[in-house]
C-alpha positions in Angstrom: 29.1 20.9 -166.4 29.6 20.8 -162.6 32.3 18.6 -161.1 31.3 15.6 -159.7 30.8 15.3 -156.0 34.0 14.7 -154.1 36.2 16.3 -156.9 37.8 19.3 -156.5 38.9 22.4 -158.8 42.4 23.8 -158.5 40.6 26.6 -156.4 38.7 24.6 -154.1 42.0 22.2 -153.6 44.0 25.3 -152.7 41.4 26.2 -150.1 40.9 22.8 -148.5 44.9 22.2 -148.6 45.8 23.0 -144.8 42.9 21.0 -143.4 43.9 18.1 -145.7 47.2 17.7 -144.7 46.3 18.2 -141.2 43.9 15.0 -141.3 46.7 13.1 -142.8 49.5 14.5 -140.3 46.9 13.4 -137.3 46.7 10.1 -138.8 50.1 9.6 -138.6 50.4 11.5 -135.1 48.1 8.5 -134.0 50.2 5.8 -136.0 53.3 7.3 -134.3 51.8 7.0 -130.5 50.7 3.3 -131.4 54.0 2.1 -132.4 56.2 3.8 -129.6 53.9 4.1 -126.5 54.1 0.4 -125.5 58.1 1.3 -124.5 56.6 3.2 -121.5 53.6 0.9 -120.6 55.6 -2.5 -120.6 55.6 -3.0 -116.9 52.0 -2.1 -116.7 51.0 -4.5 -119.5 53.1 -7.4 -118.4 51.6 -6.8 -114.5 48.0 -6.8 -116.0 48.3 -9.6 -118.4 50.4 -11.9 -116.3 53.3 -12.1 -118.1 57.0 -11.1 -118.0 58.8 -8.0 -119.4 60.7 -10.1 -122.4 57.1 -11.4 -123.2 55.5 -8.0 -123.2 58.6 -6.8 -125.1 57.4 -8.9 -127.7 54.5 -6.5 -128.4 57.0 -4.2 -129.7 58.8 -6.8 -132.0 55.5 -7.9 -133.3 54.4 -4.6 -134.3 57.7 -4.1 -136.2 57.0 -7.7 -138.1 53.6 -6.5 -138.8 54.7 -3.1 -140.5 57.4 -5.0 -142.5 55.3 -7.7 -143.6 51.8 -6.0 -143.8 52.7 -2.8 -145.8 53.5 -4.7 -149.1 51.0 -7.7 -148.6 48.0 -5.1 -148.0 49.2 -2.8 -151.1 49.1 -6.1 -153.3 45.4 -6.9 -152.4 44.5 -3.3 -152.4 46.1 -1.5 -155.2 43.4 -1.0 -157.4 40.9 0.7 -154.8 40.7 5.0 -155.5 43.5 6.1 -152.8 40.9 7.9 -150.6 38.9 5.0 -150.3 42.0 2.9 -149.3 43.1 5.7 -146.8 39.4 5.2 -145.2 39.7 1.5 -145.2 43.1 1.6 -143.7 42.1 4.0 -140.8 39.2 1.7 -140.1 41.7 -1.3 -139.6 43.7 0.9 -137.4 40.8 2.1 -135.4 39.6 -1.5 -135.1 43.2 -2.8 -134.0 43.2 -0.4 -131.3 39.8 -0.9 -130.2 40.6 -4.5 -129.5 43.8 -3.6 -128.0 41.8 -1.8 -125.4 39.8 -4.5 -124.2 41.9 -7.4 -125.0 41.6 -9.9 -122.1 44.6 -12.1 -123.0 48.0 -11.5 -124.1 47.7 -13.5 -127.2 44.7 -11.4 -128.4 47.0 -8.3 -127.5 49.6 -9.6 -129.9 47.1 -10.2 -132.5 45.6 -6.6 -132.3 49.0 -5.2 -132.4 50.2 -6.9 -135.6 46.5 -5.9 -137.0 47.1 -2.5 -136.4 50.8 -2.6 -137.7 49.4 -3.8 -141.1 47.6 -0.5 -141.7 50.9 1.4 -140.6 53.1 1.4 -143.6 50.2 1.5 -146.2 48.5 4.4 -144.4 51.9 6.4 -144.7 53.0 5.6 -148.1 49.4 6.6 -149.7 48.9 9.5 -147.2 52.6 10.8 -148.6 51.3 10.1 -152.1 48.0 11.9 -151.5 50.0 14.7 -149.7 52.4 15.2 -152.7 49.7 15.3 -155.1 47.7 17.9 -153.0 50.3 20.8 -153.8 52.4 22.2 -156.7 55.1 20.2 -157.8 57.9 22.6 -156.1 56.3 22.0 -152.8 56.1 18.0 -152.8 58.7 17.4 -150.5 57.3 19.9 -147.9 53.9 18.4 -148.2 55.4 14.8 -147.5 57.4 16.3 -144.5 54.3 17.7 -143.1 52.7 14.4 -143.0 55.8 12.4 -141.7 56.0 15.3 -138.9 52.9 13.6 -137.5 55.4 10.6 -136.6 57.8 12.9 -135.1 55.4 15.2 -133.1 54.0 11.9 -131.5 57.4 11.1 -130.2 57.9 14.4 -128.6 54.5 14.9 -127.3 52.2 12.0 -128.0 54.0 9.1 -126.4 55.0 11.2 -123.2 51.5 12.3 -122.6 50.1 8.8 -123.6 52.5 7.2 -121.2 51.4 9.3 -118.5 47.7 8.5 -119.3 48.6 5.0 -119.1 50.5 5.3 -115.8 47.6 7.3 -114.2 44.7 5.6 -115.8 45.7 2.2 -116.7 47.5 1.3 -120.1 44.1 0.5 -121.8 43.1 4.3 -121.3 46.3 5.3 -123.6 45.1 2.8 -126.4 41.6 4.2 -126.1 42.9 7.9 -126.4 44.7 6.6 -129.7 41.5 5.0 -131.0 39.7 8.5 -130.5 42.3 10.2 -132.5 41.9 7.6 -135.2 38.1 8.3 -135.3 39.0 11.8 -135.6 41.4 11.8 -138.1 39.3 9.1 -140.2 36.1 11.7 -140.2 38.6 14.5 -141.4 39.8 12.1 -144.2 36.3 11.6 -145.4 35.4 15.3 -145.1 38.3 17.2 -146.2 40.5 14.9 -148.5 39.4 15.4 -152.2 38.9 12.5 -154.5 42.1 12.7 -156.8 41.3 11.3 -160.5 43.7 8.9 -161.4 44.2 8.5 -165.1 45.1 4.9 -164.8 45.7 2.6 -161.9 48.7 0.5 -162.4 48.4 -3.4 -162.4 49.9 -5.4 -159.9 52.8 -6.4 -162.5 53.4 -2.8 -162.9 53.5 -2.1 -159.0 56.1 -4.9 -158.5 58.1 -3.9 -161.5 58.0 -0.4 -160.1 59.4 -1.9 -156.7 62.0 -4.4 -157.8 63.5 -1.5 -160.2 67.1 -1.7 -158.9 67.2 2.4 -158.6 64.2 1.9 -156.5 66.0 -0.9 -154.4 69.0 1.1 -154.1 67.5 4.0 -152.7 65.3 1.6 -150.1 68.8 0.3 -149.1 70.0 3.6 -148.7 66.9 4.7 -146.3 67.3 1.3 -144.4 71.2 2.2 -143.5 70.0 5.8 -142.7 67.6 4.3 -140.1 70.0 1.8 -139.0 72.6 4.4 -138.2 69.8 6.2 -136.2 68.6 3.2 -134.2 72.0 1.7 -133.6 72.7 4.7 -131.5 69.2 6.2 -130.3 68.4 2.6 -129.1 71.2 3.0 -126.5 71.5 6.7 -126.0 70.1 6.4 -122.4 72.6 4.1 -121.2 75.2 6.0 -122.8 74.1 9.5 -121.4 74.0 7.9 -118.1 77.1 5.5 -117.9 79.4 7.7 -120.1 78.4 11.4 -119.6 76.9 11.0 -115.9 73.4 12.5 -116.5 70.9 11.5 -114.1 67.7 9.4 -115.3 65.3 12.3 -115.0 67.8 14.6 -117.2 67.6 12.1 -119.6 64.0 12.5 -120.5 64.6 16.3 -121.1 67.5 15.7 -123.3 65.4 13.3 -125.4 62.5 15.9 -125.6 65.3 18.6 -127.1 66.3 15.3 -129.4 62.8 15.3 -130.6 62.5 19.4 -131.0 65.6 18.7 -133.5 63.7 15.8 -135.4 60.9 18.0 -136.0 63.2 21.1 -137.2 65.2 18.6 -139.2 61.8 16.8 -140.8 60.6 20.5 -141.8 63.8 21.6 -143.2 64.7 18.5 -145.1 61.5 18.7 -146.8 62.2 22.3 -148.1 65.8 21.1 -148.8 64.3 18.3 -150.9 61.9 20.5 -152.7 65.2 22.6 -153.6 67.6 20.2 -154.6 66.7 16.4 -153.8 69.6 14.6 -154.2 72.5 17.0 -153.6 70.6 17.8 -150.4 70.2 14.3 -149.3 74.0 13.5 -150.2 75.0 16.8 -147.9 72.5 15.4 -145.1 74.0 12.1 -145.0 77.7 13.4 -145.0 76.6 16.0 -142.1 74.9 13.1 -140.1 78.1 11.0 -140.2 80.3 14.1 -139.1 77.8 14.8 -136.4 77.6 11.1 -135.3 81.5 10.8 -135.3 81.8 13.8 -133.0 80.1 11.8 -130.1 83.4 10.1 -129.4 84.6 13.4 -128.6 81.7 15.0 -126.9 80.1 12.3 -124.7 82.2 13.1 -121.7 81.2 16.7 -121.6 77.6 17.2 -120.7 77.1 20.7 -122.6 78.8 19.5 -125.9 76.8 16.4 -125.5 73.5 18.3 -125.3 74.2 20.4 -128.3 75.3 17.2 -130.3 72.1 15.3 -129.5 70.2 18.4 -130.8 72.0 18.6 -134.0 72.0 14.9 -134.3 67.9 14.9 -134.3 68.0 17.3 -137.0 70.4 15.9 -139.4 69.1 12.2 -138.7 65.1 13.3 -139.4 66.4 15.6 -142.4 66.9 12.5 -144.7 63.1 11.3 -144.4 61.2 13.3 -146.6 64.0 13.3 -149.4 64.0 9.4 -149.3 60.1 9.2 -149.6 60.1 11.8 -152.5 62.9 9.8 -154.2 61.2 6.4 -154.2 57.9 8.1 -155.7 59.9 9.9 -158.2 61.8 6.6 -159.2 58.7 4.5 -159.3 56.4 7.3 -160.6 54.3 5.1 -163.0 53.3 2.8 -160.1 54.5 4.5 -156.8 52.1 2.9 -154.1 53.7 -0.6 -153.8 57.4 1.2 -153.8 56.1 3.8 -151.3 54.5 1.8 -148.8 57.4 -1.0 -149.1 60.0 2.0 -147.9 58.4 1.7 -144.5 59.0 -2.1 -144.5 62.6 -1.3 -145.3 62.9 1.6 -143.0 61.4 -0.6 -140.2 63.8 -3.5 -141.1 66.7 -0.9 -141.0 65.7 0.0 -137.4 65.7 -3.6 -136.3 68.7 -4.4 -137.8 70.5 -1.1 -136.6 69.4 -1.8 -132.9 70.7 -5.5 -133.3 74.4 -4.4 -134.4 74.4 -1.8 -131.8 73.9 -4.5 -129.4 76.7 -6.5 -130.9 79.0 -3.7 -130.8 78.3 -3.3 -126.8 79.0 -6.7 -125.9 82.1 -7.0 -128.4 83.5 -3.1 -127.9 81.5 -1.5 -125.1 79.0 1.6 -125.3 81.6 3.8 -126.6 81.8 1.8 -129.7 78.2 2.7 -130.7 78.9 6.3 -132.4 81.6 4.6 -134.6 79.1 1.8 -135.6 76.4 4.5 -136.3 78.8 6.8 -138.4 79.6 3.9 -140.6 76.2 3.2 -141.5 75.6 7.0 -142.1 78.7 6.7 -144.5 77.2 3.8 -146.3 74.0 5.5 -146.7 75.8 8.5 -148.2 77.4 6.2 -150.7 74.2 4.6 -151.2 72.8 8.1 -152.1 75.7 9.1 -154.1 75.0 5.9 -156.4 71.4 6.6 -156.5 72.3 10.1 -157.9 74.6 9.1 -160.4 72.3 6.3 -161.7 69.8 9.1 -162.9 71.9 12.2 -163.2 71.3 14.3 -166.3 67.8 13.1 -166.4 64.8 15.4 -166.0 61.4 14.5 -165.0 58.0 16.1 -165.0 54.8 16.0 -163.3 52.0 14.9 -165.6 48.4 14.2 -164.6 48.9 13.1 -161.0 51.8 10.7 -162.0 54.8 12.2 -159.6 58.3 12.4 -161.5 60.7 14.8 -160.8 64.5 15.5 -161.7 67.1 13.9 -159.5 
């Protein structure tokens, strides 16, 4: 009997695997551009819509809140849908939100469009990483997840600067138009190349919530939030630190951040491979190395060469944790991973916001030079969380059964 249309045999799946991941990575790339591109276009948007810079800055805040709130809510209402169908719906929401941003005549409508787009953000990445993990052999799952998440990092290195350039030359609406086109390409790729993965049983809402509120899942979510808090407490203020402490000119900082982005990409890929090898031991070592590298800023910030090296290493260590965190969540909530996985992006975004806020408090209280100490302390707390997570499941083995994702700790 021939397989049903849209389903794939193992050999067919292996043949489609690269394009399948590419479509998911392209979607993540477009999402990354949407989230961060507005930072480089705030003056343009403010002038065009007749608002102040602080008001335009709320376009960033509203998006972050949309991600944090929207991911679990959207997942609750869509958890019974087949995952490929859900992915298509989410990309349609993303495309529509960006298309509205292109034509939005008022600031209020643009805020609404940003929130709508953000609703698709966390759920798309959560579902996308689950699908990516199911497209490959068990020992390659973290690597597949890291390939999808690499779309976010590449967006920061290439997409956001290029999109900002387009917006400055052709108007900010052109940037959102380009993102809309990327979303359409990703949508057609998802429809064409992502196979329909048969799920033996879809977890009901109660099981999804139970998977999310599992103390072990909450612990690793907190660990990930602390890791992101460490990252953004430093990254948010890295430009004034480089200019005011190290003495770099503004145009030099741009290229230093590009180097940081290269480190981020390397870390994301290496982190996936290490997580496939030894998930929790590699995650704990990564947090320890991250804390050490960040603390080194207290010694290197007054030396331009050492600062550049430190920033590159920081990029590698900071994003080496992301694939492991995502895979750990899928492992712990393997019977109902969707809500837990999508909620991870809510937790990470809350960590981003908290880190930036705490960084501001530290600067007001102790000055710019205190930021590395804060970031290192948050990384140490994340290390403690990872260690407790490891102890909570040490000695327990897992398996991959019929598309349910589990693994040894």
